[in-house]
N, C-alpha and C positions, 0 to 999 in steps of 0.2 A: 402484612395483615393488620398489625397494630396501627400503622399509619393510616390505612384505609378507614378503620374504625374511628380513629381520632378525627379524620376529615368529616366523616358522616356526623359524629357528635356535634363538632364545631358548626357544621353547616346547618343541622337541624336546630341548634340553640340560637342561631341568628334569625330564624324564621319567625315572623310576627303574624298575628291574626289578620284577616283581610281587612284592609282600610286602616289599620293601626299605623300611626306615624312612627318612623324610626326615631329613637332618642338621639341618636348621633350617626353620622355617616359611617359606613362600614368601610374600613380600609381595604385597599386591593390586596389580594393574596400575595404573599412573599414567596418567591421561588428559593428553594433551598436545594443545593446539589447534593445528590446522594453519593456516598463514598464509592469510588471506583474499586470493584472487586478484582479487576484484572485489566491489563493494558488494552483490551479490545473494547471494554465498555463504551469508550468515547469515539471509537473509530467507526466511520460509516461502512456499511456492508455493501459489497459489490460481488458480482458473480462472474465477470469476465475481465479478461486482460486486453490491453491495447498496446500498439507498438510503442516503445518509449521514445521512438524517433518522431512521433506524431503522425506518421503514415508508413505504410509498407516500405521496407528498405531492402537493398540488395544484401545478401548474406556473403561476406567475404570470406569467412571461415566458419565451418559448421561445429557442431557439438561433437567432441571426441571423448567419450567417457574412458577414464583409465581402467585397466583390468583389475587393479587393486586399489583401495582408497588412497594409498600413499604414492601411487604410480603416476607417471607423466600422462598427460592428456590435455584436452581443452575443455574446461568445465563451464562452457557457455558458448555463445555465438558472437561473432564480430559483425556488426551491422554498419554499412556505409553510412557515414555521417561526417560533415564538415566541422573542423575545430571552430569553436565559437557558436555552434548551433544549440538551440535549446534541447533539454532532455526532459521528458515527461514521465510522471508515475504511471506504470502500466496497469495498476489497479489500486483500489482504496487500501490504505494501510498506515503504519506507524513507522517513522524513520528510526531504524535500529542503530545505524552507523553513518557518520559523515565525517571523514578525516583522511589522513594519509596512511597508506599501507605501503611499506618500503619507500618508493619514490614517486607514487602517484596517488591522486585523489580518488577515493572510493565512497560510494553512496549505496546503502543497503536499506531496503524497506521490507518489513515483516507484514505479511497479509493475513487476513483472518482465516484463510483456508490452510495456514501452516506453512505456506511457501515464503521463502525469503528471496527477493530479487536483488541482484547486485549490478551496479553500473560503474564502469571505469573507462577512461579517466574522466571523472565528472567533478567539476568545481560546484559543490552543493550550494543551493539557494535556500536550503531548509536546514534544520537542526535536529538532533536526537530528540526523540519524543513528539515531534511534530506529527499531527495527523494530516495525511494527505489524501486527496481524492484522485481517481482515475483521470488521466489526462492533464493533471495539474503541473505546472512547471516546477521542477525540483532542482535544476541545475543547468550548467553549461559544459559542454564537451570542450576538452582541452587536448592538444596533441600528446601523444606518448605511448599508446598502446600498439598501433599497427604501423607499417611503413607508410601506408596511405591513411588518411584520417578515418577513425572508426570508433564505434561504441561497443565496448565488451559488455554484453548483457548475459547475466547468469541467473540461474534459479536453483534452489535447493530445498529440500524437504527436512533436512537435518544437518548436523555438523559435518558429515561426510557423505550425505546422500544427494548427489547433483542430479538434475533432470534437464532434458533438452528444453530450453525456454521457448523454442519455436512451438512446441506442443501447447503452450499457454496462448499463444498469439494466432494460430491458424486453426481453422475448423478442421476437426479430423476428417480423413477421407470416408465417404460413405460407400460401403461395399455390400452389394446384395449377394447373399449366398443361396445356392439352390437348396430346396428342401429335400 
C-alpha cells in the first residue's frame, strides 16, 4: 500500500499544467525487484502435468505403494524411454534436487501444488533453484534403472506420501452414476 501511495505521489508531482514545457526530460521508471517471500513467488503457475518423456510412453512397471511407509514397493512408474533421450519437466516448478543418490543421477522438481516429481536416472541439465516450465528440457536419460532402458517417474505430496504419478498425467475416467 505504501508503494502504491508513493507511486501516486511521484506520478502526480510530475504532472505539469497543459501546454507547460517540461524543465527536463523525465527519466524512465526503474524496475526494482520485490523481495521474494517464498520460493514460489518467481515460479510460473501451471495447472496440468505432461508426460516427462515428451509424449505418452508405455508403462513398463506400475505404481506399487508399500503397505507401510518403510516397506518395500515401487514408489513411481517406469516409463519406456531410450538412454540418451531428453527428459522434460512435467509441470512448472523449481528444481529441488539435482545430484546422485547412491549410484544414480536423480532430479526432483517441486511444483506449486505441493507435489514433488522425481526422475531417475537423469543427468540434469538444470541446477537446484532453477525455475522450469512444463515441457522444458531438464535432463537426459542414462542407463541404470531397468533391465531395458526406462525413466523412473515418481510423485509425492510429503516426505513419505507417494502418489501414483499416472494420476497426474492422464485424465481421470468419467463415470456416470445413476440417480
